[in-house]
C-alpha positions in Angstrom: -12.9 61.0 20.4 -12.5 63.2 17.4 -12.7 61.7 14.1 -9.4 61.6 12.1 -8.9 62.7 8.3 -7.7 59.8 6.4 -4.7 59.9 4.1 -3.5 57.8 1.1 -0.3 56.0 1.8 2.3 57.0 -0.6 4.4 53.7 0.0 1.2 51.5 -1.0 1.0 52.8 -4.6 2.4 51.0 -7.5 5.0 53.3 -9.0 5.5 50.8 -11.9 2.1 50.4 -13.0 1.2 51.0 -16.7 -1.8 53.5 -16.9 -4.0 54.2 -20.1 -5.0 57.7 -21.4 -2.2 59.6 -19.9 -3.3 58.8 -16.2 -0.8 59.1 -13.6 -0.5 57.7 -10.1 -1.0 61.2 -8.5 -4.5 61.1 -10.3 -5.6 58.4 -8.1 -3.8 59.7 -4.9 -5.7 63.1 -5.4 -9.2 61.3 -6.0 -8.8 58.9 -3.0 -8.0 62.3 -1.0 -10.9 64.1 -2.3 -13.2 61.2 -1.2 -11.7 61.0 2.3 -11.8 65.0 2.7 -15.5 64.6 1.9 -16.3 62.1 4.5 -14.1 63.8 7.0 -16.2 67.0 6.7 -19.7 65.4 6.4 -18.9 63.3 9.3 -17.4 65.9 11.3 -20.5 67.7 10.9 -23.0 64.7 11.4 -21.3 63.9 14.9 -21.5 67.4 16.0 -25.2 67.2 15.6 -25.0 63.7 17.3 -26.2 62.1 14.2 -24.7 58.9 12.8 -21.9 58.9 10.2 -22.7 59.1 6.7 -21.2 55.6 6.2 -23.7 54.0 8.7 -26.8 55.8 7.6 -26.9 54.6 3.9 -27.3 51.2 2.5 -24.0 49.4 1.3 -25.1 49.7 -2.6 -25.8 53.5 -2.3 -22.5 54.0 -0.3 -20.5 52.1 -3.0 -22.6 54.2 -5.8 -21.7 57.2 -4.0 -17.9 56.6 -3.9 -18.0 55.4 -7.3 -19.6 58.6 -8.7 -17.3 60.7 -6.5 -14.2 59.0 -7.5 -15.0 59.4 -11.3 -15.8 63.0 -11.1 -12.4 63.6 -9.0 -10.6 61.3 -11.7 -12.0 63.5 -14.3 -11.0 66.7 -12.7 -7.5 65.7 -12.2 -7.1 63.8 -15.4 -5.5 65.3 -18.4 -7.3 63.2 -21.1 -10.5 62.1 -19.5 -13.7 63.6 -18.4 -17.0 62.6 -17.3 -19.3 60.7 -19.5 -22.4 63.1 -19.8 -24.6 60.4 -21.1 -26.9 59.5 -18.2 -26.1 56.0 -17.0 -23.9 56.1 -20.1 -20.8 53.7 -20.2 -17.9 53.9 -19.4 -17.9 56.5 -16.7 -15.1 58.4 -17.9 -14.5 58.9 -21.7 -11.7 60.6 -23.7 -12.1 64.2 -23.9 -13.6 65.1 -27.3 -13.9 61.6 -28.7 -17.8 61.6 -28.6 -20.0 64.4 -29.3 -20.6 66.5 -26.3 -18.5 63.9 -24.3 -21.5 61.9 -24.2 -21.6 58.2 -25.1 -24.4 55.5 -24.2 -22.0 52.6 -25.0 -18.4 54.0 -25.8 -15.0 52.2 -25.7 -12.7 54.8 -25.3 -12.5 55.5 -21.6 -12.6 54.0 -18.1 -15.2 52.4 -16.2 -15.1 52.9 -12.4 -16.5 50.8 -9.8 -16.1 50.7 -5.9 -17.0 47.8 -3.4 -16.3 46.3 -0.1 -15.2 42.9 -1.4 -11.5 42.2 -0.6 -9.9 41.3 -4.1 -12.1 43.7 -6.1 -14.8 41.4 -7.4 -17.9 43.5 -8.0 -21.0 42.9 -10.1 -21.9 45.0 -13.2 -24.7 45.2 -15.4 -23.0 43.3 -18.3 -19.7 42.3 -19.6 -18.0 44.8 -22.0 -14.6 45.3 -23.6 -13.4 48.1 -21.3 -10.6 49.4 -19.1 -12.0 48.4 -15.7 -11.1 50.3 -12.5 -12.1 48.9 -9.0 -11.6 50.6 -5.8 -11.8 48.4 -2.6 -12.7 50.0 0.6 -13.3 49.1 4.2 -15.7 50.1 7.2 -15.4 49.9 10.7 -18.7 48.6 11.8 -17.7 47.0 14.8 -15.8 49.4 17.3 -18.1 50.5 20.0 -19.0 53.0 21.1 -19.7 54.0 17.4 -18.1 57.5 17.8 -14.8 56.1 18.0 -14.9 54.0 15.0 -12.1 54.8 12.1 -12.8 56.3 9.0 -13.6 54.6 5.7 -10.4 53.4 4.1 -9.5 52.4 0.7 -7.3 49.4 0.9 -7.0 48.1 -2.9 -7.2 49.9 -6.5 -7.0 47.8 -9.7 -7.1 48.9 -13.5 -6.8 46.8 -16.3 -8.1 46.0 -19.6 -10.9 43.2 -19.8 -13.0 41.7 -22.4 -16.6 40.8 -22.6 -15.8 37.3 -22.7 -14.0 37.6 -19.5 -17.3 38.1 -17.4 -19.5 35.5 -16.0 -23.3 35.9 -15.9 -25.0 35.8 -12.6 -28.3 33.9 -12.2 -30.9 36.0 -10.4 -34.6 35.1 -9.6 -37.6 36.5 -11.6 -37.4 39.9 -10.1 -33.7 40.4 -9.9 -31.6 42.2 -12.3 -29.1 40.2 -14.0 -25.5 41.1 -13.5 -22.0 40.0 -14.5 -18.7 39.6 -12.6 -15.2 38.9 -14.1 -14.6 35.3 -14.0 -11.7 34.0 -11.8 -8.8 34.1 -14.4 -9.8 37.5 -15.6 -10.1 38.6 -12.0 -6.5 37.3 -11.5 -5.2 39.1 -14.2 -6.8 42.3 -13.0 -5.3 41.9 -9.8 -1.8 41.8 -11.1 -2.6 45.3 -12.3 -2.8 46.9 -9.0 -2.3 50.5 -8.3 -2.8 50.6 -4.4 -2.6 47.9 -2.0 -2.8 48.5 1.8 -3.8 45.1 3.0 
């Protein structure tokens, strides 16, 4: 069975969503399409060589990081006011063009942080709570269909974008060797879900 090229569903976008920094619904649609095209091209090549899909050959955390980075880059390329934060591991992922010297901010407040996760509802771990515009893309993978060559392509099911505060996050306890993380508390997560951009559930 040949793999299929995934497409964002126009009917699943929230045309009434209030977006910051002159972002448009179309920016998100194009970013999702860019990621879909990437996986289609790569996986088509992988399967032609009898290799596994990229989705299945990387660890979940790496997959989420890869998708987040691609979405950030694509949103920056389509956005009118935002660009990639040039500070390595800086915050947020996207900053307002010209707001910071060389578009580089170690810990800026003008921009959008972009995350991706497989967790339905969009609860995602971060390295710490901040006052920020917070964008979460939720995606799903078909890991059950057999034979594996018949599996469906990676699919975005939810996108949220809302303004949150440092106090909206709860700290997650970890062991001695674990990295401490933070996640939006239930009330804040509920508010973020009301600021949905895309829902295909």
